[in-house]
C-alpha positions as CSV (number, residue, x, y, z in Angstrom):
1,M,-0.1,-0.1,0.0
2,E,1.2,3.3,-1.0
3,Q,1.8,5.8,1.9
4,S,1.5,9.5,1.2
5,L,4.4,12.0,2.0
6,Y,2.1,14.7,3.3
7,E,-0.7,14.6,5.7
8,V,-4.0,15.7,4.4
9,R,-5.2,18.9,6.2
10,R,-7.9,18.5,8.6
11,K,-9.6,21.9,9.2
12,I,-9.4,23.1,12.7
13,Y,-12.3,25.1,14.2
14,P,-10.7,26.4,17.4
15,R,-13.2,27.2,20.2
16,A,-13.4,30.5,22.1
17,V,-11.8,30.6,25.5
18,T,-11.6,33.1,28.2
19,G,-9.1,33.4,31.1
20,H,-5.9,35.3,32.1
21,F,-3.7,33.9,29.2
22,A,-6.6,34.8,26.6
23,A,-6.6,38.2,28.1
24,A,-3.0,38.4,27.7
25,R,-3.1,37.6,24.1
26,W,-5.4,40.0,23.4
27,L,-3.9,42.7,25.2
28,F,-0.7,42.0,23.0
29,V,-3.1,42.0,19.9
30,L,-4.3,45.4,20.8
31,L,-0.8,46.8,21.8
32,T,1.0,45.7,18.5
33,Q,-1.8,46.9,16.2
34,A,-2.2,50.1,17.9
35,V,1.5,50.7,17.3
36,F,1.3,49.3,13.7
37,Y,-1.8,51.1,12.6
38,G,-1.3,54.3,14.6
39,A,2.4,55.3,14.5
40,A,2.3,55.7,10.7
41,W,-0.3,58.7,11.1
42,L,1.6,60.3,13.8
43,P,3.1,63.9,13.0
44,W,6.5,65.1,13.9
45,N,8.3,68.3,13.0
46,G,6.1,68.6,9.9
47,R,6.5,65.2,8.8
48,Q,5.6,61.6,9.4
49,A,7.0,60.4,12.6
50,V,8.2,57.2,11.6
51,L,9.0,56.9,7.9
52,F,11.5,54.8,6.1
53,D,12.2,57.1,3.0
54,I,14.3,54.3,1.1
55,A,14.4,56.7,-2.1
56,S,16.2,59.3,-0.2
57,R,18.2,56.9,2.0
58,K,17.0,58.4,5.3
59,F,15.0,56.6,8.1
60,Y,12.9,58.9,10.3
61,I,12.0,57.6,13.9
62,F,10.5,60.5,15.7
63,G,13.3,62.8,16.4
64,L,16.1,60.6,15.0
65,V,17.3,60.5,11.4
66,F,19.2,57.4,10.4
67,W,21.4,57.4,7.4
68,P,23.3,54.4,5.5
69,Q,26.3,55.2,7.5
70,D,24.3,54.3,10.7
71,I,24.1,50.7,9.8
72,V,25.7,49.8,13.3
73,Y,22.4,50.6,14.7
74,L,20.6,47.9,12.5
75,T,23.1,45.5,13.7
76,V,22.5,46.4,17.4
77,I,18.7,46.0,16.8
78,L,19.2,42.5,15.1
79,I,21.5,41.4,18.1
80,L,19.0,42.7,20.6
81,S,16.1,40.9,18.8
82,A,18.0,37.6,18.8
83,Y,19.3,37.5,22.0
84,S,15.9,38.6,23.4
85,L,14.3,35.5,21.5
86,F,17.0,33.3,23.1
87,L,16.1,34.6,26.5
88,F,12.5,34.3,26.3
89,T,12.6,31.0,24.8
90,A,15.1,29.7,27.5
91,V,12.8,31.0,30.2
92,A,9.3,30.0,29.1
93,G,9.4,28.5,25.7
94,R,7.5,30.1,22.6
95,L,6.4,33.2,24.3
96,W,7.1,35.0,21.0
97,C,4.9,32.6,18.8
98,G,2.0,32.6,21.4
99,Y,1.6,36.2,22.1
100,T,3.3,38.7,19.6
101,C,4.1,36.9,16.4
102,P,2.2,38.7,13.4
103,Q,0.8,35.2,12.4
104,T,-0.4,34.6,15.8
105,V,-1.8,38.1,16.0
106,Y,-3.7,38.3,12.6
107,T,-5.0,34.7,13.1
108,E,-6.5,35.8,16.4
109,I,-8.2,38.9,14.7
110,F,-9.3,36.8,11.6
111,L,-10.8,34.1,14.0
112,W,-12.4,36.9,15.9
113,I,-14.3,38.1,12.8
114,E,-15.1,34.7,11.7
115,R,-16.7,34.2,15.3
116,Q,-18.8,37.3,14.9
117,V,-20.0,36.4,11.6
118,E,-20.6,32.7,11.6
119,G,-20.6,31.9,15.4
120,D,-18.5,29.8,17.6
121,R,-17.0,26.4,17.1
122,M,-20.2,24.0,16.7
123,A,-21.8,26.8,14.6
124,R,-19.0,27.0,12.3
125,M,-18.8,23.4,11.9
126,K,-22.6,23.0,11.2
127,L,-22.6,25.9,8.8
128,D,-19.7,24.2,6.8
129,K,-21.7,20.8,6.6
130,E,-24.8,22.7,5.2
131,P,-25.5,22.6,1.3
132,P,-25.0,25.9,-0.4
133,G,-27.8,28.4,0.1
134,A,-28.6,32.0,0.5
135,R,-27.8,32.1,4.2
136,K,-24.5,30.2,4.0
137,L,-23.4,32.2,0.9
138,G,-24.3,35.4,2.7
139,L,-22.3,34.6,5.8
140,K,-19.2,33.4,4.0
141,A,-19.5,36.6,1.6
142,A,-19.7,38.9,4.6
143,K,-16.7,37.1,6.5
144,H,-14.3,37.3,3.4
145,A,-15.5,40.8,2.6
146,L,-14.3,41.9,6.2
147,W,-11.3,39.9,6.1
148,I,-10.2,41.4,2.5
149,A,-11.0,44.8,3.9
150,L,-8.7,44.5,6.9
151,A,-6.0,42.8,4.7
152,L,-6.0,45.7,2.3
153,W,-5.9,48.2,5.1
154,T,-3.0,46.4,6.5
155,G,-1.3,46.4,3.3
156,F,-1.9,50.1,2.8
157,T,-0.5,50.9,6.3
158,F,2.6,48.7,5.5
159,V,3.3,50.8,2.3
160,G,2.5,53.9,4.4
161,Y,5.7,53.4,6.4
162,F,7.7,53.8,3.1
163,T,5.7,56.2,1.4
164,P,4.1,59.4,3.3
165,I,0.8,57.7,4.5
166,R,-1.3,60.9,3.9
167,Q,0.0,61.5,0.3
168,L,-0.5,57.7,-0.2
169,A,-4.1,58.0,1.1
170,Q,-4.8,60.8,-1.4
171,D,-3.2,58.7,-4.2
172,V,-5.3,55.8,-3.4
173,A,-8.6,57.8,-3.2
174,G,-7.7,59.2,-6.7
175,F,-6.6,55.9,-8.1
176,S,-3.0,57.4,-8.7
177,T,-0.7,55.3,-6.9
178,G,2.6,54.1,-8.5
179,P,3.2,50.5,-9.6
180,W,5.5,49.8,-6.7
181,E,3.0,51.1,-3.9
182,T,0.1,49.2,-5.7
183,F,2.1,46.1,-6.0
184,W,3.1,46.2,-2.3
185,M,-0.1,47.1,-1.0
186,L,-1.9,44.1,-2.9
187,F,1.0,41.6,-2.1
188,Y,1.1,42.4,1.7
189,G,-2.7,42.4,1.7
190,F,-2.9,39.0,0.1
191,A,-0.2,37.5,2.2
192,T,-2.5,38.7,5.3
193,Y,-5.6,37.4,3.9
194,G,-4.2,34.2,2.8
195,N,-2.0,33.3,6.0
196,A,-4.2,34.6,8.5
197,G,-7.6,33.5,7.0
198,W,-6.7,30.3,5.1
199,M,-3.3,28.6,6.1
200,R,-3.4,29.8,9.7
201,E,-1.7,26.7,11.7
202,Q,-0.2,25.5,8.4
203,V,2.3,28.6,8.4
204,C,3.4,27.6,12.0
205,K,3.6,23.8,11.5
206,Y,5.3,23.7,8.0
207,M,6.6,27.2,6.9
208,C,7.9,28.7,10.1
209,P,11.7,27.6,10.8
210,Y,11.4,28.6,14.4
211,A,8.9,25.6,15.2
212,R,11.7,23.2,13.9
213,F,14.6,24.3,16.0
214,Q,12.7,25.6,19.0
215,G,13.7,22.2,20.8
216,V,17.4,22.9,20.8
217,M,16.7,26.2,22.6
218,F,14.9,24.3,25.5
219,D,16.6,22.9,28.7
220,P,15.0,20.9,31.6
221,D,14.3,24.1,33.2
222,T,12.5,25.9,30.6
223,L,8.8,26.7,31.4
224,V,6.5,25.0,28.9
225,I,2.9,24.1,28.8
226,T,2.7,20.8,30.4
227,Y,-0.2,18.2,31.3
228,D,0.4,17.0,34.8
229,R,0.0,13.2,34.0
230,E,0.3,11.9,37.5
231,R,-2.7,14.0,38.7
232,G,-4.7,13.6,35.5
233,E,-4.4,9.9,34.9
234,P,-6.4,7.8,34.5
235,R,-8.6,10.1,32.8
236,G,-12.5,9.6,32.2
237,A,-15.8,11.1,32.3
238,R,-17.7,11.4,35.6
239,A,-20.4,13.5,37.4
240,R,-19.4,16.5,39.4
241,A,-20.6,14.9,42.7
242,V,-18.6,11.7,42.2
243,D,-15.3,11.5,44.1
244,P,-12.9,10.5,41.3
245,K,-10.7,8.5,43.7
246,S,-13.7,6.2,44.4
247,K,-13.6,5.4,40.8
248,G,-9.9,5.3,40.4
249,L,-9.9,8.4,38.1
250,G,-7.5,11.1,37.9
251,A,-8.6,14.9,37.9
252,C,-8.8,14.7,33.7
253,V,-12.5,14.3,32.8
254,D,-11.6,13.9,29.1
255,C,-13.7,16.5,27.9
256,G,-11.4,17.4,25.2
257,I,-11.7,21.2,25.6
258,C,-7.9,21.6,25.8
259,V,-8.0,20.1,22.0
260,Q,-10.9,22.1,20.9
261,V,-9.3,25.5,21.9
262,C,-5.9,24.7,20.4
263,P,-5.3,26.8,17.3
264,T,-3.1,24.0,15.7
265,G,-5.3,21.2,16.9
266,I,-2.9,19.2,19.1
267,D,-3.6,17.3,22.2
268,I,-1.2,18.7,24.9
269,R,-1.9,15.5,27.0
270,N,0.2,13.7,24.4
271,G,3.4,15.7,25.8
272,L,5.1,18.6,24.2
273,Q,5.0,18.7,20.4
274,Y,6.8,21.0,18.0
275,E,3.2,22.3,16.8
276,C,2.6,23.8,20.2
277,L,2.8,27.6,19.9
278,G,2.8,28.2,23.4
279,C,-0.3,30.3,23.5
280,A,-1.8,28.6,26.6
281,A,-5.3,28.6,25.3
282,C,-5.5,24.8,26.7
283,I,-4.6,26.1,30.1
284,D,-7.3,28.5,30.2
285,G,-9.8,25.9,28.6
286,C,-8.9,23.2,31.2
287,N,-9.1,25.8,34.2
288,Q,-12.5,26.5,33.0
289,V,-13.5,22.8,33.3
290,M,-11.5,22.5,36.8
291,D,-13.4,25.3,38.1
292,K,-16.9,23.8,37.0
293,M,-15.9,20.5,38.7
294,G,-14.5,22.0,41.7
295,Y,-11.0,20.8,41.3
296,P,-7.9,22.8,42.0
297,R,-6.7,24.6,38.7
298,G,-3.4,23.7,37.1
299,L,-3.9,20.3,35.6
300,I,-2.4,22.0,32.6
301,R,0.0,24.4,33.4
302,Y,3.5,26.2,32.7
303,S,6.2,24.1,34.2
304,S,9.5,22.5,33.5
305,E,10.8,18.9,33.1
306,N,12.8,19.2,36.2
307,A,9.7,20.9,38.2
308,M,7.5,17.9,37.2
309,K,10.0,15.3,38.3
310,A,10.7,17.0,41.5
311,R,7.3,18.2,42.1
312,L,8.5,21.7,42.8
313,D,6.3,24.5,43.9
314,K,6.2,27.9,42.3
315,G,8.9,29.1,44.5
316,G,11.1,26.2,43.5
317,I,10.6,26.9,40.0
318,A,11.3,30.5,40.3
319,K,14.6,29.8,42.0
320,R,15.7,27.6,38.8
321,V,15.0,30.6,36.4
322,L,18.2,32.5,37.3
323,R,20.5,29.7,36.1
324,P,23.8,30.4,34.1
325,R,22.3,30.2,30.6
326,I,19.6,33.0,31.4
327,L,22.4,35.1,33.1
328,I,24.5,34.9,30.1
329,Y,21.9,36.0,27.6
330,S,20.7,38.8,30.0
331,G,24.3,40.1,30.3
332,I,24.8,40.1,26.6
333,L,21.6,41.9,26.1
334,L,22.3,44.6,28.8
335,V,25.8,45.1,27.4
336,V,24.6,45.5,24.0
337,L,21.7,47.7,25.1
338,V,23.8,49.9,27.1
339,A,26.6,50.3,24.4
340,G,23.8,50.9,21.7
341,V,22.2,53.8,23.6
342,L,25.4,55.3,24.7
343,T,26.6,55.4,21.0
344,L,23.3,56.8,20.0
345,L,23.5,59.6,22.5
346,R,27.1,60.3,21.7
347,R,26.4,60.4,17.8
348,E,27.6,63.6,16.2
349,P,24.8,65.6,14.4
350,V,27.1,66.4,11.5
351,K,29.3,64.2,9.3
352,V,32.0,65.2,6.6
353,D,33.7,63.1,4.3
354,V,36.7,64.3,2.3
355,M,37.4,62.7,-1.1
356,R,39.8,63.6,-3.7
357,D,38.3,64.8,-7.0
358,R,38.7,62.6,-10.1
359,T,40.6,65.4,-12.0
360,P,44.3,65.2,-11.9
361,M,45.8,64.7,-8.6
362,M,47.6,68.2,-8.4
363,A,48.4,71.2,-10.6
364,A,51.1,73.7,-10.4
365,S,50.4,77.5,-11.0
366,G,52.8,80.1,-12.4
367,E,53.3,81.6,-8.6
368,G,54.8,78.4,-7.6
369,R,51.6,77.3,-5.8
370,V,50.3,73.9,-5.9
371,E,46.6,73.2,-6.2
372,N,44.7,70.1,-5.2
373,V,40.8,69.7,-5.6
374,Y,38.7,67.7,-3.2
375,R,34.9,67.0,-2.8
376,L,33.5,67.4,0.7
377,Q,30.4,65.2,1.4
378,I,28.6,67.5,4.2
379,M,25.8,65.7,6.0
380,N,23.5,67.4,8.5
381,T,22.3,64.2,10.2
382,D,19.5,65.5,12.5
383,E,16.7,68.1,11.7
384,T,18.3,71.3,12.9
385,P,19.3,73.7,10.0
386,R,23.2,74.5,10.3
387,S,25.8,76.6,8.8
388,F,29.0,74.8,8.1
389,L,32.2,77.2,8.1
390,I,35.2,75.5,6.4
391,S,38.9,76.3,6.7
392,V,42.1,74.3,5.9
393,S,45.6,74.3,7.5
394,G,48.9,72.2,7.3
395,L,51.0,74.0,4.7
396,P,52.3,77.6,4.3
397,E,50.2,80.1,2.8
398,M,47.2,77.8,2.4
399,R,44.1,79.0,0.6
400,L,40.6,77.6,0.2
401,D,38.7,78.3,-2.8
402,M,34.9,77.3,-2.9
403,R,31.5,78.8,-4.0
404,G,29.9,79.9,-0.7
405,N,31.5,79.7,2.6
406,P,30.0,79.0,4.9
407,V,27.6,76.4,3.4
408,E,24.0,76.3,4.8
409,L,22.1,73.0,4.9
410,P,18.5,72.4,6.0
411,G,17.8,69.6,8.6
412,A,18.4,66.1,7.5
413,A,20.2,67.0,4.2
414,Q,23.4,66.5,2.7
415,R,25.5,68.3,-0.2
416,M,28.6,67.4,-2.1
417,V,31.0,70.5,-2.3
418,P,33.8,70.8,-4.4
419,V,36.8,73.0,-3.0
420,R,40.2,73.9,-4.5
421,V,43.1,74.0,-2.0
422,S,46.3,75.8,-2.8
423,A,49.6,76.3,-1.0
424,M,53.1,77.2,-1.0
425,P,55.2,74.0,0.0
426,G,58.6,74.2,1.0
427,A,61.6,72.6,-0.8
428,S,61.7,69.7,1.6
429,Q,58.1,68.8,1.2
430,H,57.3,66.5,-1.5
431,G,55.2,63.3,-2.5
432,S,52.1,63.9,-0.2
433,V,51.4,65.9,3.1
434,D,48.9,65.6,5.5
435,I,46.4,68.7,5.7
436,Q,43.4,69.2,8.0
437,F,40.1,70.6,6.9
438,H,38.3,72.3,10.0
439,I,34.6,72.4,9.8
440,E,32.4,74.4,12.3
441,A,28.8,73.7,12.3
442,R,26.6,76.3,13.7
443,P,22.7,76.2,14.2
444,V,21.0,78.7,11.8
445,G,18.7,81.3,13.2
446,A,16.6,80.3,16.2
447,A,17.3,76.7,15.9
448,G,18.3,75.1,19.1
449,G,21.4,73.1,19.6
450,S,25.2,74.0,19.9
451,S,28.1,74.4,17.7
452,V,30.0,71.3,16.5
453,T,33.5,71.3,15.3
454,L,35.1,68.5,13.3
455,E,38.5,68.1,11.8
456,E,39.1,65.6,8.7
457,R,42.6,64.8,7.6
458,A,43.6,64.6,3.7
459,R,46.4,64.0,1.7
460,F,47.9,66.8,-0.3
461,V,49.9,65.9,-3.4
462,V,53.2,67.9,-4.0
463,P,55.4,67.6,-7.0
């Protein structure tokens, strides 16, 4: 008999659940989406507060302006993200997947819409079994219309971080968006609709690499969602008034609620599985049943392998949290964070690069003077307008010939300035000599901030 390589998908109908962990998930849904949908509309100094202007190669994040030369800060963010993921996973498993991953967040939102339109689990299952009719088609059409509207709004917001969102809104209203804006709005919207509406747990089970290597990031003291087999087995149905010990039963009533509320459809009673997202919906569902039966909560709970073996209480579990692995991750995070913040606070608001021009390296005049031509790339990295006064030293009778000195630049701007430097070198000076460009950047008008002085070295070629 031929065996298929792939499992046929069984549609999952997650049941709605309430509880502490469900409330925490929705809190993170609201927080993340308030930031995502709202930050693009915040104004700041006459511009969008958060804007990644790729065409101009400038990233605006509130009062900060980042340039390509500031890639070190991107490195810091990536290191912080990686070690935060390592730390949270070592402490309590897949916290990112269960509470803040975009796939989890948008699946929660799309499921909420589905429940509002079609009803909870049993109603949705019954609706899908019905033959096509006006009611069924109407409910399905309403659900998908809401899904598509949310997905397109998500795509619009995503593009609004790269194109000023107010201008983008006008372009969308006038059907005049550019080809790239149109493509990315539709593509991101389609990805949101497909992943959160249709694929759901398939993305987590088969497409996300994190599910595959999460196991190597756990250790015996990592808190994971665990079924207390010693307390729960043997499982079986019983009336509320019946003492389970008299029937030789454990605390598990075998109601299947933990499976019904799971977004990936697994049975946590079979042990930890890579499909488990760590969303803790099964904990909330089981606690509801324990409350109804009058049993203590915690048949399914966050615990660790060592805690289950040694039957540790909450205090004993907490003591094992501060183990060497956690301290190392925390130390690296703290060092990188402090170094990144200090570097950002000490960042100079202006930058100047001196480059030799592509003309001949030097030229001699009839007066015995030697001329070299340079290009100065002047960058005003923050949003304070500044005046740049340039001078040069290093050789006798040096002169600086340039058009317009000082050079005035508005905030978050750069300019390439050609300059000609001439000098009367001595007889002992030949080959190339070090010279210094002195740049004094002063705020213009009533702009705040202090003056900044820079010095840049260059090579002056002497025949």
